[in-house]
Wavefront OBJ file of the C-alpha trace (Angstrom):
o trace
v 10.877 -18.133 16.681
v 12.286 -21.304 18.127
v 15.492 -22.791 16.829
v 15.698 -25.943 14.763
v 17.874 -29.016 14.898
v 18.618 -29.427 11.198
v 18.068 -27.866 7.776
v 15.056 -30.028 6.894
v 13.309 -28.846 10.054
v 14.092 -25.217 9.203
v 12.866 -25.642 5.631
v 9.559 -27.109 6.843
v 8.681 -23.978 8.812
v 6.587 -21.185 7.310
v 8.314 -17.975 6.253
v 6.159 -15.889 8.596
v 6.292 -15.670 12.400
v 3.388 -16.854 14.537
v 0.840 -14.166 15.544
v 2.272 -13.864 19.054
v 5.816 -13.286 17.824
v 4.583 -10.904 15.117
v 2.787 -8.840 17.759
v 5.913 -8.773 19.946
v 7.991 -7.546 17.014
v 5.380 -4.963 16.069
v 5.222 -3.669 19.622
v 9.014 -3.500 19.964
v 9.794 -2.022 16.550
v 6.602 -0.082 15.876
v 6.004 -1.092 12.252
v 2.710 -1.306 10.350
v 1.849 -4.993 9.914
v -0.419 -4.378 6.898
v 2.256 -2.328 5.112
v 4.807 -5.061 5.823
v 2.472 -7.725 4.430
v 1.845 -5.640 1.291
v 5.589 -5.340 0.626
v 6.137 -9.031 1.351
v 3.278 -9.970 -0.993
v 4.933 -8.053 -3.836
v 8.247 -9.774 -3.120
v 6.621 -13.212 -2.842
v 4.849 -12.730 -6.160
v 8.007 -11.577 -7.927
v 10.056 -14.425 -6.431
v 7.506 -17.073 -7.411
v 6.397 -17.910 -3.857
v 2.747 -18.267 -4.852
v 1.631 -20.041 -1.660
v 3.130 -17.301 0.489
v 1.633 -14.577 -1.725
v -1.800 -16.189 -1.315
v -1.326 -16.450 2.456
v -0.330 -12.784 2.642
v -3.359 -11.761 0.557
v -5.638 -13.657 2.948
v -4.007 -12.019 5.959
v -4.395 -8.569 4.422
v -8.090 -9.215 3.781
v -8.482 -10.280 7.411
v -6.669 -7.160 8.667
v -8.699 -4.863 6.415
v -12.012 -6.427 7.484
v -11.012 -6.040 11.130
v -10.179 -2.374 10.595
v -13.640 -1.750 9.117
v -15.497 -3.341 12.051
l 1 2 3 4 5 6 7 8 9 10 11 12 13 14 15 16 17 18 19 20 21 22 23 24 25 26 27 28 29 30 31 32 33 34 35 36 37 38 39 40 41 42 43 44 45 46 47 48 49 50 51 52 53 54 55 56 57 58 59 60 61 62 63 64 65 66 67 68 69
């Protein structure tokens, strides 16, 4: 969640926060990360962001496997 110096630098960053920042947001706001990722995956698919949709699918699989352990 660091700033950037120019638009090209901003555009090169992923759309998702790093795991540490995501955990901080989840702790502060109290949202369900898996539910958020499911909604974002739908949006990414509809908007044509196939790489992001694939990343979100992989993260959901990881979360779901961790919940079963």
